[in-house]
N, C-alpha and C positions, 0 to 999 in steps of 0.2 A: 426495553429497547427504545421505545418512543422517547422517553426522557433522555436517554443517552444520546440519541441522534439530535434532539433539540439542543442539548448542551455542548455539542461539538465546538461551536465558536468560543464558549467559555473554557473548554478544555485547552484550546490553543494558548490562551493567555495564561491560564494556570500553569501549563507546562513551561512556558517561557519564564515565568516568575521563579518556578522551582529550579529550572536549569541554571538561571543566572545566579541563584543563591548557592549553588553547589560549590563545594571546595574540592577541587581535583588535585591530586599529587602531580608534581611536575615529572615529565619524562625527558631524559637527555638522549633518547634514541633518535636516530635518523630514520623516520618512517618512510618506507619506499613503496608500500602498497597497503591497501585496506581490504579486509574481508569482514563483511557483516553476515553473521550466520543466524538464521531464524526461519521459521516456517509459518504458513497460514496467516492468520491475523497478526501474528508477531513478526512475520517476515516481509509482508508487503511494504511496510515502511522502508525497508532496505532497498527494495526495487525502486521506490520513489526517490530515495536519496541518490541512487545511482543515476537515474534520469536527470535529476536536478543539478547534480554536481559535475557530471562527466564533461559538460561543455567548457568548464574552467578549471577543474581539478588538475593539478600537475602530476599526480600519481594515480595509478589504477585503483578503482573501487570495484570490488568483486562481491557479488551476492551469492551466498552459499546456502543451499536448501537441502542438506544431506547430512549423513552421519560423519563424513570425512571432509577434511580440509584439502585444498589443492596442495600438491607436493612442494610448491615454492614457499610456503609459509615458513618464516624464520624469525629471528630476533628483530628484524626490521619491518615486520608485519604487525599492523594494528588489527586485532580481532575484536570486534564488538559482538558480544553474544546477546541476542534479544529473544527472550521468552517471557510472555506475560506471567504464566504460572510459575516459572522458574523450574519447571519439571519436564520440559519437552525433551524426550530422550535423544532425538537427533542433535539437538543443540548442546546438550550435556556431553555427548560423545565427541562432537566437534571441538568443544571447549577443552576436553581432556587432551586432544591432539594439539591444541594451541599451547597448552602448558608444556607438553612434551617437546615442542619446537621452540620453546622460550619466547613466544610472541608477547608483544605488549597487549594486555587484555583490559577491556572495559565491558561493563555489563549494564543492561537495561532490563528491568524485571519489576514485578510487584511483590515477589516473595519467593518462598520455596528454597530449593537447593542453591539456585543461582545467587540469591540474596545472601545466604549464609556464606557462600564462597567469597562473594565480593567483600564482605565484612571481615572474614577471618584471614583472607589473603591480601587485604588492603588494595584491592583493585578499584579503579575509578568506576563509579556506578551512579545511576539515577533510578529512583524507585517510583513506579507508577501506582496510582490508587488501586487498592485491592477489590476483589469480589465482583468483577464485571466480565462480560464476554471479551476475549482478546480483540475481536474485530471492532468493538466499540471504543477501543482505546487508541485508535490510529492517530488521533491528534497528539497524544502524549508520545507515542512511539516515534512518529515522524519528527516532531519538534525536538525531542530529546536527542535523537541521532544527529540532527543538524547542529545542535549546540555542542554535542560531544565532538563532532568533527571540526567545529569552529575552534574549540579549545586546542585541538591538535594542529591547528593552522591549515586545515584542508578545505574547509568551507569558508567562502567569503561573501555569502549572501547577506543582504540587509535584513536580518531576521526580525529584530524588534519591530521595525517599522511595518514590515509586511504582515506580521502576525496581528498587530494591533488594528491595522486598517482592514484586514480580512475579517477579523472577529466582528468589528463594528459593522461592516457591510453585511455580513451574513445575518446578524441580528436585526439590522434595519430593514432588510428586504426578505425577511423570513416568509411572510405570506406569499410573496411573488414566487419565491423558490419552491415552496410547497405546492403552489398551484401548478407550476410548470411540471413538477415531478409527478403530480397526480394525473395530469393530462397524458403524459407519456406512459405511465403505468397502466392506465385503462386500455391504451392501444397495444400494449405489449402482452396483455392478459391472454393466456392460452397459446402463446407463441414460444418458440425456442429461439432465443436471441444470440446473435453474434455481435460482439462489441469490438469496434475498431478505433484505434487512435494512431496518429502519426508517430514515427520513430522519435524517441525522446520523451514521449508521453504514454508509451505503451503500458506502463505500470498503472495508469488510471483505468485503462480498459481491463487490465487484470483484476484490479480491485473491484470494479463494478461487477465483473463476472463472479468473483468470490462472494460478493454480497447477494447476488441473485441465487447462488448455490445455497448459502447458509441461511439468509433471512427469508428468501422467497420460496425456497425448496424447489428450484427450477434448474434444469439442465441448461447450460449456456457454454459458449466458448468465446475466446478473445484472440485478436490478432493485431498486427501492426501494418501500416503502410510505410514503405513500399513492399515489404516482404510478401504480404498477402496477394499482391498483384502478380506474383510469379508462380502462383500455384492455386491458392484457395479461391481466387476470383473465378476460375474455370469451374470449380465445384458448385458454384451457384446455379449452373445449368440444371442441377438436380434439386433446386429449391422450389418452394411453392408457398402457399399462404400459411403453412404451419410455422414458417420461419420468419425472423425479423432481423434486420441489420441496423445497428446503432452506430453512428459515426460521431466521435468526440472531436471537437474543433477548438483550437486556440489560435490567437494571433501570432504565436511564436512558431507555428508549424513551418517547416521548409516550404518555400513557394512551389517547388516541383511536387512535393508530397501533397500539398493542399490541392493542386490541380489533379493529381492522381486520385485523391479522395472524391473530388467532384465527378470525375469520369467513372470511377468504380461504383459510386452511388447510382448513377444513371444506368449502368449495366445491370446492377442487381435489381433495379426497378422493373426490368423485363420479366423477372421471375417471382417477385412478391411485391405487394403494395406496402408491406411493412418495413419501410425504410425511414429512419428517424435521425435527427441531428440534434446534438447537444453542444451549445457554444459556451465557452468559458467567459467569466468576468474577471477583471483584475488586470493591473498594468504591469505585472511581473509574472514570470513563470510560476513562482511559489504561490502567489495569490490565485493564479489560475488553478493550481493544484488544489488548494483549499476549497475553492468554490466547487470544483467538479467532484471532489470527494463528497461534499455535503449534499449536492443535488442528487447524485446517484445513490447515496445512502437512502434518501427519501424515496426515490423510485422503488428501491428494493423493499422498503417498509410497506409502501402502499400495495405492492404486488403480493406481499405476505397476507395482507387483509383480503385482497381479491381472491387469492388462492385458498383462503380459509385454513391457513396453516399456523402453527405456533412458531413465531419468529425466533424464539429462544431455543427451540429444540435442536440438539445436535446428537441425538441418540445413536446415529450411525457411527459417528466418530467415537463416542463412548464405547460402543460395542467393539470397534476395532482395537481401542486401547486395552479393553478388558481381555480380549483374546491374546493380544501381544504380551500381556503381563505373564501369561502362562507359557510363553515360548522362550526357549533358551537357545 
């Protein structure tokens, strides 16, 4: 995992090069909505795409993390099925429904049944490198989805420029990023974190929580501002030094939400001293996303060391899948 996190900046560029070389078949359909279906490390990229593109996309982008597609899916729906292994049962079930509803289908995977389907049925697809934990391939998953949506005319982000500049920045300032991550990890040790981001960047809080769960073997939860102001903020009256609040900041946060974050942080400090702030780097939302993915991945890795756990262990998930295999 250490090497995979270190190589995240290189993954971004490699994914860009691979996506730009891809030869997609043209579609003459009028795409009226997009559904990206995937879960866990394969699905979080979809949540990020939704956050990134919703401010300018002219059609709805829906994230699906279930066996079933929304009822509106039809021939004018683009369904992107994203499963690293190509064997995620929920994603395969949703893809079967996409076929039943005659949706436009595209696939992002490293292999398995999904790759076989993509090739045999001539679906547009992008293939990720094989043999890695899905959560470590977020650079490929996110970049591939953005280029796929650019091909269909849905994304208008300046992808090439942002990817190259982000990769260069993350490599140049690697030591600084790691130092900041280690500082926060030490102070989060033995606490239960809540991770918050402003609306439009909530997927970053979700990703960080997922990495704390899988890499660090820690319970954690995530929320967004302003939603958490209307309920969860009151719950902090039951907080104490066992808990920590982490606020993710970007220059692109709505001004009212940024002020809400400041006030919320001050309120939570009445109940725990464990309040931390992570500020993005980068002059565009996409570059802020790349930076925040990278630094929070490092935090989760350092916490795995402090917790004395195997960062690669997902035995609980494997047990679940094993027992499900015997369930009809």
